[in-house]
N, C-alpha and C positions, 0 to 999 in steps of 0.2 A: 256712654262714652268711656266711663271709668272701667266698665267690664272689658271693653275692647283693649284698653291699655294693659289691663292685667293679663288678658289672654296673650297679647303680643309679648309682654314681659316674660310670662311663663314659657312660651314657645321659644323665646330667645335663650332663656336659661337652659331649657332642655336641649336645644340645639348645641349650645356651647358645651354642655356636660357630655353629651354623646360624642361630640368631636374630640373632647379631651380624653375620654375613655378609650376611643378607638386609636387616637394618636399615641396614647401611653401604653396600652395593653394589646392593641389589635394584632401586632405581628409577633407577640410573645407566644412561645410554644407552637409556632408554625414551622413546619419542615417541608422542604421541597427537594425532589431528586429527579434526575433524568437519566435513563439508561437505554441502551440498544439491545435488542434481542440477541444479536451477535456482534462482537466488535470487529470481526473480520469477514469480508465477503468479496466476491468477484464482481467486476463491473457488469452492470445490467441486472444484477440480482436485487431482490427486495428485502428490506429489513423493517422491523417494527421499533418505533421509538416509544418508550413508556414514560409517562409523566405521573409522579406520585406526590400528592400534596396532602398534608394532614394538619388539622386544627385540634390540638390536644389540650383544650381548655373549655371553660363553661361559656365564654363569650362567642356567639356565632359571628360569622363574617358575611355581610350582605354581598359584597363582591371583592374579589382579589384578582388582579391581573399579573401574570408572569410573562416577562418579555426577555427574549434572548436574540442575539445576533448569530445566525446559523450560516454556514457556507451555502451559497446559491446552488451548488452542485447536488445538494440533497433535495430531491423533488418529491413533494407531498402529493399522493395520488388522490386524496379526497380533502374537501374543506368541511370539517365537522362544525357543528354549532358551538359557538364560543371560541372559535379559532380564527385568528386574523393573520395573514401573511402578506407582507410588502416586500417584493423581490427586486433586487438590483442585479448588476452584472456579476459581482463577486460575493455579496452578502444578501441575506434576507432577514427581515425582522419578523420573528415568530412571537405572537402574543396569544396566550390562552387565558380565558376569563372563567373564574370559578365563583360559585356561591357555596360556602361551606358551613354547615350547622356545627354546633358544639360537639366536641369529641367525635369527629368524623374524618375518615380518610377517603380520598378520591383518587382513582387510577384511570388514566386515559391512555389509549393506544393510537398511534398514528402510523399509517403505512407509508413507507418512503422507498422510492426507487433511486438507486445509485448508478447512474449511467456512465460516470467518469471515474477513472482511476485517481487515487490520491489519498492523502492523509488529512482528515478533517477534524478540527478541534472546536469545542464549545467551551469558552473560558469563563463565562459568567452568566448570571441571570439576575433580573431585577424584579422585586416584588413591590407592587403598588396597591395600597389598601384604599378602599372606599368606605365611607361611613353610611349610616342609616338613610340619609337623604340623598345619597348618590354623589356626594362631593369627593373628589380625589383628595386623598390625604397623604400619609407618610409613604415614602419610597425608600427601599433598601436594596443595595446591590451586593450580591454574594459571589465569591469566586466559585468556579466549577472546573471540574477536571473530567471532561467527557470527550472521548475520542472514538472515531470510527475509521478504519483503514480499508480502502477499496483496492483490491488487487487488479492487475490487468486481466482482461477477458481471456479465457482459455479456449483455444480453438481445437477442433477435432483434426485428426491427421488428414482427413479428406480435403481440408481447406488449405493445406500446404501445397506449394508447387511440387510437381512430380519428382524432380531431381532431389529436392530437399527431403521429401517424404521417404524416398528410397534410401537416402543416406542415413536418416535417423533410424529407419527400420534395420539397416545393416549393423549400426552401432549397438542398438538394443539387443539384437539377436545374439551378440557375443557375451551378453551379461548373464552368464550361467554359473552358478556355484560349482557345478560339476567340472566345467572347463577351468575355473579358477584353481581347483584342487588337482589339476592334471600334473603328473609327476615330471613332465619334460620341462626343464629349465632353460630359458633362452639367454640367461645372463643375470646381471644384477643392476639395480638402479637405486637412486635415493628414495628414502621413505616419503610418502605423500599422505596427507591427512585422509583418513578413511581406510587406509590399508590395514589388514589384519596382522597382528603381531606374530601369527603363525608363519607368516611369509618372511620374517626377518632372517637374514643371513648373518648369524652371530660371529662367525669366523672373520668374514669380510668387515663387519662392523668394528670388531676389536682391532684389526690391523689399520683401518683407515681413520678410526675415531669418529666416523660419521655413520648414522643409522642407515643401513642398506637392506634392501629386500630382494628376494628372488624375483626375477622377471620371467614369468611363464609366457608361453606362446599366446595363451588366451587373454593375458592382461594387456596386450598391445592395443586391443580395441575395447577395453573394459571401462572407458570413461569418455566423457565429452566435455569440452570447454566451449562455452558460448561467448562469442565476442560481439557485443552490441555497439555499433558506431553511433555516436551522438551527433555527428556532423550532418546538417541538413542543407548546407549551402555548397554548391559545386561551382566555383568561379570559372573553371575551365570551360564548362558548357553552359554557363549562365543559368543554372537550374537551382531551384529552391523547393524543398519539400515542406508541406504544411504540417501543422501540429497533429492533424488526424493521422498523417503517415507515420509520425513518431509513435503514436499510440498503437498503430498497427504493428510496427516493428517490436514494441514491447510485448504485445500480445503473442506474436510468433515466438519470441524468446521464452516467455513464461510457459507456453504450450510445449515447446521442445524440451525444456527442463523437466516439466512434469511427466512427459511421455517417457523419458529415459529413467527417471527415478522410480516411476510406478512399475517399471520392468525390472527393478533391482539394480539399476546401474548407478553410476556416479556422475555428478555434474559439477563443473567449475564455471565461474562467470567472471568476465572482464567487461567493464563499462568505462569508456573514456569521457564521460560527461559528469555534470554536477549531481551530487547526491546529498540528501539531508544529513547534516552532521559530519560531512566529509569534504568540506570546501577545499578546492584547489588540488585534490588528489583523485586519482582514478580509483574506481571501485573494482577490487580484485578479490575473489574468493577461491581458494584451492578446491580441487575436486573432493567431493564427499557424497555420501548417500543418506537415504532415510527421509522420513516425513518431516522431522524437525529441521533438517537442512533445507528442504524445499520451502518450509514456512518462513525461514529467515531470508531466503532469496526473494520470495514474493513480497515480504514486508519492506525490504530494501527497494525493490522495484517500484513499489507504490510511491516512493519519494524521489524517483529519478526525474531529472529536469533536462530538457533538450538544449543544454549549454555545454559546449565542448571544453573539456579541461586539458586534454592532450590529443593532438591530431592523430588520425588513424595511421599515417605513414610512420610517425615516431613510435607509436605503439607496436606496429609490426616489426620495426627495426629492433625494438627492445626485446621482443620475443625471439627474434633470430639470434641476437647476441647471447641469449640464455642457452642456445644450442641443445634444446630438448629434442628427444626423438620418441617416435611411437605414440604421439598424442593425436587426438582427433579434435578438430576445431570446426565450429559452425559460425561463420562470419555473417552477421545480418547488418546490412548497410543500405543506405539510400542509393549510393553509387560508389564506384571506385575509379580512380584515374590510372594512367599508364604506370606511374611509379608504384602505386599500390598493387597493381596486377603483378609487377615484377617481384615485389616483396612477397606476395602470396606464393608465387612459384618457388622462390628461394626457401620459404618455410616448408614447402612440400619436399624440396630436394633434400632436406635434413632428415627425412624419414617420417614426416607427419602427414596426416590427411587434412585437407582444408576444403570444406564445402561452402561456397559463396552463395548467399541468398540476397538478391538485389530487389529492392522495392521499386526502383525506377526501371523502366524498360531500356534495353540496350546496354551493351557492354557486359563484361564478365571475365572471370579468370578460371 
């Protein structure tokens, strides 16, 4: 009987000692990081998520669980051993279980499909340690700064309606450096971001006090401004577009911009809806060219929300009052009413071209 008591006493002491050791030292010199193989990609593409955990001390870790709340829009293609995922509508609990010997680093890769556009952030992770007998012990939550941005899906030109495709092709065909350097000058106009300083009319600039550039014949079709309408509700015809239709509109806008810029052209963008970090204001970017400009547009579009900031009619009236001439507009909208059709015709009468691309059937300007 005395032997049993001593055995129980020794086992109890050992249990308490190992519990104290793991509680005190278990999470020391343990590092964890999570990264994506690329922080930027297009909707529908695949990315790899890398987990790296290291135990840089003599004490082995029987088991260590790492838990994080991830956006539900990140879809794991496989369920590896030691991985548990509980998915909800907006978030999913991602738990990885590790057993780490002394002075060991473990790297795991998870394949993820990103079917939906958006900006997704992972802000923290929790480490939970287990001791030698499998009892859950100490838990520590650390902040994280891990982000992945999913751009709208890019379409091929064959997916565009015929009239929009022909319009984009005609705009892009004018984007030639040879035509830009043509010696015939059609007048002057204010400087716009992306213009070469070789085109500055210094005499006119000195007289007016405003930076003016030569307007060459080829420059009239040298850029495109995309107008994306955030309005999804048409009270006149009792119509409402779904969220999927808004994503389709964004995809068309991103595809048109990339098509023009890839041909050496310039793109401007106007969006009358809510954007991340721009509450209560319309998103407006002047025409410019180059891959960096395209990347900035795509990153902004990843944060677009289908919430109207300024009605399309007011936006068109604002453009008309600016009295610009020789500009090309591609207007992507779910629908337009009679007033908006009239405003589009007025914008054309000022010497601009406007191509309307409707998502809903029926109507047009």
